[in-house]
C-alpha positions in Angstrom: 14.3 174.9 92.6 14.7 176.1 96.1 17.3 174.1 97.9 15.3 174.2 101.1 12.5 172.4 99.4 14.3 169.5 97.8 16.3 166.5 99.0 20.1 167.0 98.6 21.6 165.2 101.6 25.3 166.1 101.3 27.9 164.3 103.4 31.3 165.6 104.7 32.9 162.2 105.0 33.6 159.7 102.2 31.5 156.5 102.6 33.7 153.6 103.7 32.5 151.3 100.9 33.0 153.8 98.1 36.3 152.8 96.3 36.2 155.2 93.3 35.6 158.9 92.8 32.3 158.7 91.0 30.8 156.5 93.8 32.2 158.7 96.5 31.1 162.0 95.0 27.7 160.9 93.8 26.9 159.7 97.4 28.6 162.7 99.1 26.8 165.2 96.8 23.4 163.6 97.6 22.7 162.3 94.0 22.4 158.6 94.9 21.8 156.3 97.9 22.4 152.6 98.2 19.3 150.5 99.1 21.0 147.1 98.7 24.3 145.8 97.3 24.5 147.0 93.7 21.1 148.7 93.9 20.7 152.5 94.1 18.0 155.1 94.4 18.5 158.2 92.3 17.6 161.2 94.5 16.2 164.4 92.9 19.6 165.7 91.7 20.7 162.3 90.5 17.4 161.7 88.7 17.8 165.1 86.9 21.2 164.1 85.6 20.0 160.7 84.6 17.1 162.3 82.6 19.6 164.6 80.9 21.7 161.7 79.7 18.5 159.9 78.6 17.4 163.0 76.7 20.6 163.1 74.7 20.3 159.3 74.0 16.7 159.7 73.0 17.4 162.6 70.6 20.3 160.8 68.9 18.4 157.5 68.6 15.4 159.2 67.0 17.8 161.2 64.7 19.2 157.8 63.6 15.7 156.6 62.7 14.9 154.5 65.7 11.3 154.5 67.2 11.0 154.4 71.0 9.0 151.6 72.7 8.9 150.0 76.1 9.1 146.3 76.8 8.3 144.5 80.1 11.0 143.9 82.7 9.3 140.6 83.6 10.0 138.0 80.9 8.7 134.4 80.6 11.4 131.8 80.5 9.9 130.1 77.4 11.5 132.6 75.0 14.9 132.4 76.7 14.7 128.6 76.5 14.0 128.8 72.8 17.3 130.6 72.2 19.2 128.5 74.7 20.2 131.4 76.9 18.1 130.3 79.9 21.0 128.0 80.8 23.8 129.9 79.1 23.2 133.1 81.1 23.7 131.2 84.4 23.3 132.8 87.8 23.5 136.4 86.5 19.9 136.0 85.2 17.5 136.9 88.0 14.9 134.2 88.1 11.5 133.9 89.9 8.2 132.0 89.9 4.7 133.5 89.9 1.8 132.1 92.0 1.1 129.6 89.2 4.7 128.3 89.3 5.6 129.8 85.9 9.2 130.7 85.5 10.2 134.3 84.8 13.3 136.4 84.6 13.9 140.0 85.3 15.1 141.5 82.0 18.9 141.5 81.7 18.5 142.2 78.0 15.6 142.1 75.5 16.7 140.2 72.3 14.2 137.5 73.0 11.2 139.8 73.7 11.8 142.2 70.8 12.4 139.4 68.3 9.1 137.7 69.4 7.2 141.0 69.0 8.6 141.6 65.5 8.1 138.0 64.5 4.4 138.3 65.4 3.8 141.7 63.9 6.1 142.0 60.8 5.4 139.6 57.9 6.5 141.4 54.8 9.7 142.8 53.4 7.8 146.0 52.9 7.9 146.7 56.7 11.7 146.3 56.8 14.2 147.6 57.8 12.8 148.4 61.2 14.7 150.1 64.1 13.3 150.4 67.7 14.8 151.3 71.1 13.9 151.6 74.7 15.3 153.1 77.9 14.6 150.8 80.8 15.9 149.3 84.1 17.8 146.1 83.7 18.7 143.4 86.2 21.8 141.2 86.5 22.8 139.3 89.6 26.4 140.4 89.6 28.6 138.2 91.8 30.5 141.2 93.1 28.7 144.5 92.6 31.2 147.3 93.0 32.2 150.8 91.9 28.8 152.2 92.6 26.9 152.7 89.3 29.6 151.2 87.2 28.8 147.6 88.2 25.4 147.2 89.8 22.6 144.6 89.9 20.0 147.1 88.8 20.8 149.7 86.2 19.3 151.9 83.5 20.1 150.9 79.9 19.2 152.0 76.4 18.9 149.0 74.1 18.1 149.3 70.4 17.4 146.6 67.8 17.3 146.7 64.0 15.7 144.1 61.7 16.7 143.7 58.0 16.3 141.7 54.8 20.0 141.8 53.8 23.5 142.4 55.1 23.8 145.7 53.2 20.8 147.1 55.1 22.3 146.0 58.4 25.7 147.6 57.5 23.9 150.9 56.8 22.0 150.7 60.2 25.3 149.8 62.0 27.0 152.9 60.6 24.1 155.1 61.6 24.2 153.7 65.2 28.0 154.0 65.3 27.7 157.7 64.4 24.8 158.2 66.9 27.0 156.8 69.6 29.8 159.1 68.7 27.3 162.0 68.9 25.9 160.8 72.3 29.2 160.5 74.1 30.6 163.7 72.5 27.5 165.6 73.7 28.1 164.1 77.2 31.5 165.7 77.1 33.4 162.4 77.4 36.9 161.5 76.3 36.2 158.1 74.7 37.3 155.6 72.0 35.3 153.3 69.8 37.2 149.9 69.9 36.9 146.6 68.2 35.3 144.2 70.6 34.1 140.6 71.3 30.4 139.9 71.3 30.5 137.5 74.2 27.2 135.8 75.3 25.3 138.1 72.9 26.4 136.3 69.8 27.0 137.9 66.5 30.1 139.5 64.9 31.4 142.9 63.9 31.1 144.6 67.2 32.4 147.8 68.7 32.6 148.9 72.3 32.6 152.6 73.3 35.1 153.1 76.0 35.5 156.1 78.3 39.2 156.5 79.1 39.7 156.2 82.9 42.4 154.7 85.2 39.7 152.8 87.1 38.4 151.1 83.9 38.0 147.3 84.1 38.9 146.9 80.4 42.2 147.4 78.7 42.3 149.2 75.3 45.1 148.6 72.8 45.5 151.6 70.6 47.9 152.9 68.0 50.1 155.9 69.0 49.8 157.4 65.4 46.4 156.2 64.0 42.8 155.8 65.1 43.1 152.0 65.5 41.7 150.9 68.9 40.5 147.5 70.1 39.7 145.8 73.3 42.9 143.9 74.3 40.9 140.7 74.0 40.3 141.3 70.3 43.4 143.2 69.1 45.1 141.1 66.4 48.8 140.7 66.5 50.6 141.8 63.3 54.1 140.6 63.9 56.5 138.7 61.6 58.6 136.2 63.6 62.1 135.6 62.2 63.4 132.0 62.8 66.9 131.7 64.1 69.5 130.2 61.7 71.2 128.3 64.5 71.5 124.6 64.0 69.0 122.3 65.7 70.6 120.6 68.7 69.8 117.2 70.1 66.7 116.9 72.3 67.7 116.5 76.0 65.8 115.9 79.2 66.7 118.1 82.2 65.8 117.9 85.9 64.1 121.1 87.1 63.3 120.4 90.7 60.7 122.8 92.1 60.7 125.1 89.1 57.3 125.3 87.5 56.7 128.8 86.0 58.2 129.9 82.8 60.2 132.6 84.5 61.6 130.1 87.1 62.6 127.6 84.4 64.1 130.3 82.3 66.3 131.5 85.1 67.3 127.9 86.1 68.3 126.9 82.6 69.9 130.3 81.8 67.8 130.6 78.7 65.8 133.7 77.6 62.1 133.6 78.3 61.2 134.0 74.6 62.8 130.5 73.9 60.4 128.8 76.3 57.3 127.0 75.0 54.4 127.5 77.4 51.9 124.6 77.4 48.4 125.1 78.7 45.6 122.5 78.6 42.2 123.9 77.8 38.8 122.3 77.8 37.2 123.4 74.6 33.5 122.5 74.6 33.7 118.8 75.4 37.3 118.1 74.3 40.8 118.9 75.5 43.2 121.0 73.5 46.9 121.7 74.3 47.6 125.3 73.5 51.2 126.5 73.1 52.6 130.0 73.3 56.1 131.6 73.6 57.3 131.9 77.2 56.9 135.6 77.3 53.4 135.7 75.8 49.9 135.0 77.3 47.2 133.0 75.7 44.1 135.0 74.9 41.1 132.6 75.5 38.8 134.8 73.5 41.0 134.4 70.4 41.3 130.7 71.2 37.5 130.4 71.4 37.0 132.2 68.1 39.9 130.3 66.3 38.4 126.9 67.3 34.8 128.1 66.7 33.9 126.9 70.2 31.0 127.7 72.5 33.1 127.6 75.7 36.8 127.6 76.6 38.2 127.1 80.0 41.5 126.0 81.6 41.5 122.3 82.5 41.6 121.7 86.3 44.7 120.4 88.0 43.0 117.0 88.4 42.2 116.8 84.7 45.8 117.7 83.8 47.1 115.0 86.2 44.7 112.4 84.8 45.7 113.0 81.2 49.4 113.9 81.4 50.4 112.2 84.7 52.3 115.3 85.6 51.7 118.7 87.4 50.5 121.7 85.5 54.0 123.3 85.5 55.7 120.3 83.9 53.4 119.5 80.9 54.6 120.0 77.3 53.9 119.1 73.7 56.1 116.0 73.3 54.5 112.6 73.6 51.0 114.0 74.1 48.1 111.6 74.2 46.8 110.9 70.6 43.3 112.3 71.3 44.5 115.7 72.4 44.9 118.3 69.6 47.8 120.7 69.8 47.4 124.2 68.5 50.0 127.0 68.8 50.4 130.7 68.5 52.4 131.9 65.4 55.4 132.9 67.6 56.0 129.2 68.5 56.8 128.3 64.9 59.9 130.5 65.0 61.4 128.9 68.1 64.7 127.0 67.6 66.2 124.9 70.4 63.7 126.0 72.9 62.6 124.4 76.2 59.3 122.9 77.3 57.7 120.6 80.0 58.5 116.9 79.6 55.2 115.6 81.0 57.1 114.4 84.1 57.1 116.2 87.4 60.1 118.4 87.9 61.4 117.7 84.4 61.8 119.7 81.2 63.2 119.2 77.7 65.7 121.5 76.2 66.6 121.9 72.5 62.9 121.5 71.6 62.1 122.2 68.0 58.5 122.4 66.7 57.6 120.0 63.8 60.8 118.0 64.5 59.9 116.9 68.1 56.1 117.3 67.9 53.3 118.1 65.4 51.0 121.0 65.6 47.5 120.9 63.9 47.5 124.6 63.3 49.2 127.9 64.0 46.9 130.8 64.9 47.0 134.3 66.4 46.3 133.2 69.9 48.2 135.6 72.2 47.4 138.9 73.8 48.8 141.9 72.0 51.5 143.7 74.0 52.6 147.3 74.4 55.3 148.0 71.8 53.9 145.6 69.2 53.3 147.1 65.8 49.7 148.4 65.4 47.6 145.9 63.4 46.8 148.6 60.8 50.5 149.1 60.1 50.6 152.6 61.6 52.6 153.2 64.7 53.0 151.0 67.8 50.5 149.7 70.4 50.0 151.5 73.7 47.5 150.5 76.4 44.9 152.5 78.3 42.2 151.6 80.8 38.5 152.1 79.8 35.0 152.0 81.1 32.6 150.4 78.7 29.5 152.7 78.2 28.2 151.4 74.9 28.3 148.3 72.7 27.0 147.7 69.2 26.6 144.3 67.5 25.8 142.7 64.2 23.7 139.8 65.5 23.0 138.2 62.2 20.3 135.6 62.1 20.9 133.8 65.5 17.8 135.1 67.4 15.6 135.3 64.4 16.3 131.7 63.5 15.8 130.5 67.0 12.5 132.3 67.4 11.2 132.0 63.9 11.3 135.7 62.9 10.6 135.4 59.2 9.2 137.6 56.4 7.9 137.1 52.9 10.3 138.5 50.2 9.3 140.1 46.9 8.8 136.6 45.4 6.5 135.6 48.3 9.1 133.2 49.7 9.8 133.1 53.5 13.2 134.3 54.6 14.8 134.8 58.1 15.3 138.4 59.3 18.8 139.7 60.0 19.4 141.7 63.3 21.5 144.3 64.9 21.7 145.2 68.6 22.9 148.4 70.2 23.2 149.1 74.0 24.2 152.0 76.2 24.6 151.9 79.9 22.8 155.1 80.8 23.4 155.1 84.5 26.9 153.8 83.9 27.5 156.8 81.6 26.5 159.1 84.4 29.2 157.6 86.6 31.8 157.7 83.8 31.1 161.4 83.4 31.9 162.0 87.1 35.1 160.0 86.7 36.3 162.4 84.1 34.7 165.6 85.6 35.8 166.2 89.1 38.4 167.8 91.3 39.4 167.6 95.0 36.3 169.6 96.0 33.6 167.8 94.1 31.9 167.2 90.7 32.2 169.6 87.7 29.2 168.8 85.5 29.4 169.4 81.7 26.9 171.8 80.2 24.5 169.3 78.7 24.4 167.0 81.7 24.2 169.3 84.7 21.1 169.1 86.8 20.9 172.9 86.9 22.9 175.6 85.0 23.2 178.0 87.9 23.7 177.6 91.7 22.4 180.8 93.3 23.5 181.4 96.9 22.2 184.0 99.3 25.1 184.3 101.8 22.8 185.6 104.5 19.1 185.1 103.8 18.3 187.1 107.0 19.8 190.2 105.4 17.0 192.0 103.7 19.1 193.4 100.8 20.6 190.0 100.0 17.3 188.2 100.3 15.5 190.6 98.1 18.1 190.6 95.3 18.5 186.8 95.4 14.7 186.5 95.0 14.8 188.9 92.0 17.6 187.0 90.3 15.9 183.7 91.0 12.7 184.8 89.3 14.5 186.5 86.4 16.6 183.4 85.6 13.5 181.2 85.7 11.7 183.7 83.4 14.7 183.4 81.0 14.5 179.6 81.0 17.8 179.3 82.8 17.7 176.4 85.2 18.7 177.4 88.7 19.1 175.8 92.1 18.5 178.5 94.8 20.4 177.9 98.1 18.0 179.7 100.4 18.9 177.6 103.4 19.7 179.1 106.8 23.2 177.6 106.8 26.6 179.1 107.4 28.3 180.4 104.2 31.1 177.9 104.5 28.6 175.0 104.4 26.9 176.5 101.4 30.1 177.0 99.4 31.4 173.6 100.2 28.1 172.0 99.1 28.1 174.1 96.0 31.6 172.8 95.0 30.6 169.3 95.8 27.4 169.4 93.8 29.3 171.0 90.9 26.9 173.1 88.9 28.7 175.1 86.1 28.0 178.6 87.4 27.7 179.9 90.9 26.2 183.3 91.6 26.7 184.6 95.2 24.6 187.4 96.6 26.6 189.0 99.4 27.9 192.3 100.8 27.3 194.3 97.6 23.7 193.3 97.2 22.6 196.8 98.0 24.6 198.1 95.0 23.2 195.4 92.7 26.5 193.5 92.4 27.1 189.8 92.8 30.0 187.3 92.5 30.0 185.2 89.4 32.1 182.0 89.5 32.7 179.3 86.9 33.0 175.8 88.5 35.1 174.3 85.7 38.1 176.7 85.8 37.6 178.7 89.0 37.3 182.0 87.1 35.3 184.6 89.1 34.2 188.2 88.6 31.9 190.8 90.2 29.0 191.6 87.9 26.0 193.9 88.0 22.7 192.0 88.0 21.9 193.6 84.6 24.8 191.6 83.1 23.9 188.2 84.4 21.6 186.8 81.8 23.9 187.7 78.9 26.9 186.4 80.8 25.2 183.1 81.5 24.0 182.7 77.9 27.5 183.4 76.7 28.9 180.7 79.0 26.5 178.2 77.5 
């Protein structure tokens, strides 16, 4: 492609609204342009990169046995109402009405649609297992779109779905998809980890997220420093044995704590260590209230709490609700003399506390010498806290460290939830109707593109990996008006095309400095510069990744480029 004939509007200055490198560089290099908040156009270069990511995804999905299809972005509300997600998805689901006042949503995901298709078309066990996928634009009305392609309202996604007659078949498909994802992100050149995850609004269990390691990631990964254990911090189990002190239990005493509300403030005021404190938080769990206890230096993990109590929703009670039930401010509530209809659950660490301190359910007042089981009863002890750096790894190997990650893929074992809601059944070998079992597997294709740039750039621009780059070679004629340079550049351009080597030919009438700056910004793997030695048949050959450069005769170029690949 001749650069003079395509659209690559590079910018010298960084856009004011671009907070992270991938956003800044993709805009500056002329790959994307914003058309509305969280909505982007992929310009020619950006579209080529996007298609290269899609190609890798498509090849690995087909290798895993999935057949490609394409479902509508416009979805009737009826299916979503059947599964209960029309209300559950809330304002993130983009909704609209047609001229007949029928309700629709722009597809945020396609579990409902694909399940309805398979329900209508697959009736026998002989047609199962079945694996299908699509690559399509999705829509979610994010409250705060940010970070360019990493959190948008319109984005390209690959979603795959598998249908089975038994759990063993689902397990086999899950393993295939897991390996396919490993292959995809490896081919994209990414430094990533597969981590144990929470299924969230998708439902199901046994899920993994694929996280690209990056300081700007919105998720925290807990991983072992000596094994391959990795989990989203929300899902990492705590494997700690808490030793109970052998000190004698002291008499319970009430203490004034004027103006001290946080655990740290009360700890300092009482002269007691933070790990002797009992933190009390009131949660609304579905339609009931539960008092949740943790050690003073720990934080309650609401995902673990939700799973432990088998709840649909978990949220902190409001200050008004706390005041109404406990007649005290949030910072002064505790587990002693709690209303009878409020269940108390606690993290395992609380059970080992001896002579601790806790809120007294009176403003500006705490108890000291608090002892669980003696002074209050707990309905159950559970693993309810966030794992911390330095904790033992749950697999028993090494200690836990943290890293930030960008989620680019997520795989789920959905089970029977959608199939039961939508009536996706089949006849088994005995002619009896049974409900299908499902798996779901998503990749953020446009998000993966941004994640690649986060890992592949320097101060001058992008450095595209081999399989992702829009073109393999950036050919620059320093002075197109010079007959020798122009002629040699044209010859190289035609020869590279003949050899099926993709090339972007900068034939623009621009100053050399502009061309070189744009070349670094765009970030193609190899730059070939036709300059002063054109008459002798020599060019400059430069590798974008490591800056290595050499002078080569044109006769050596094709072999050198193929060796680099």
